[in-house]
C-alpha positions in Angstrom: 4.2 19.8 -41.0 3.1 22.4 -38.0 -0.3 20.9 -37.3 1.5 17.8 -36.2 4.0 19.3 -34.3 1.7 20.9 -32.3 -0.2 17.4 -31.7 2.9 15.8 -30.8 3.7 18.4 -28.1 0.4 18.3 -27.2 0.6 14.6 -26.8 4.0 14.3 -24.9 2.7 17.2 -22.8 0.1 14.9 -21.7 2.3 12.2 -20.8 4.8 14.2 -19.0 1.6 15.3 -16.7 0.3 11.6 -16.6 4.0 10.6 -14.6 3.9 13.8 -12.7 0.4 12.5 -11.0 1.6 9.2 -11.0 4.5 10.3 -9.0 2.0 12.0 -6.3 -0.1 8.8 -6.0 3.3 7.0 -5.2 3.2 8.7 -2.2 -0.4 7.4 -1.5 -2.5 4.3 -1.3 -3.2 4.5 -4.8 0.1 4.1 -5.7 1.7 5.2 -8.8 0.3 2.4 -11.2 -2.9 2.9 -10.8 -2.8 6.8 -10.6 -0.8 6.7 -13.8 -3.4 4.5 -15.4 -6.3 6.8 -14.4 -4.2 9.9 -15.4 -3.8 8.1 -19.1 -7.2 6.9 -19.6 -9.1 10.3 -18.6 -7.1 13.0 -17.5 -4.7 14.2 -15.1 -7.1 16.5 -13.6 -9.0 13.4 -12.7 -5.7 11.3 -11.5 -5.5 14.2 -9.2 -8.6 13.6 -7.7 -8.4 10.2 -7.3 -4.8 10.9 -5.4 -6.6 13.2 -2.9 -9.5 10.7 -2.3 -6.8 8.2 -1.7 -5.5 7.6 1.8 -1.6 9.2 2.4 0.8 6.3 3.4 1.9 6.1 6.9 4.9 8.2 8.1 8.0 6.4 7.2 6.4 4.1 4.4 8.4 3.6 1.2 6.2 5.1 -1.6 4.4 2.4 -3.6 6.0 2.5 -7.4 5.0 -1.0 -7.7 7.0 -2.9 -10.4 5.0 -2.2 -13.4 4.3 1.4 -12.6 7.8 2.2 -12.0 9.1 0.2 -15.0 6.1 2.4 -17.2 6.9 5.6 -15.6 10.8 5.3 -16.2 10.5 4.0 -19.8 8.1 6.8 -20.5 9.9 9.6 -19.2 12.8 8.2 -21.2 10.9 8.4 -23.8 9.5 11.8 -23.7 12.9 13.0 -23.4 14.2 11.6 -26.6 10.4 12.7 -28.5 11.1 16.0 -27.0 14.6 16.4 -28.4 13.6 15.3 -31.6 10.6 17.6 -31.9 13.2 20.7 -30.9 15.6 19.5 -33.6 13.0 19.0 -36.2 12.1 22.7 -35.2 15.2 23.8 -35.3 16.0 22.5 -38.9 12.8 24.0 -39.9 13.6 27.8 -38.4 17.4 28.0 -38.7 16.9 28.6 -42.7 14.4 31.4 -42.0 16.4 33.3 -39.6 
């Protein structure tokens, strides 16, 4: 039971980093969607490298979320919050009888 909670925590932390790297990419030519996809497939570190290699958007330009990337980012963030809240609830119910 404890090992599944640890694995869940690592996976949810990885997805949170993917969303954050995607938001960094939204201010570059690569955009949110591609940066998020690169981060999910490889690692967030490779996503950051892709962001740094991409050209910044011109001054005054709107961030490039893209309709699919923005939708994935919003839904992923909502699900991540829901999953973390569930994990905290489970952890609290497991730890309360011990205290």
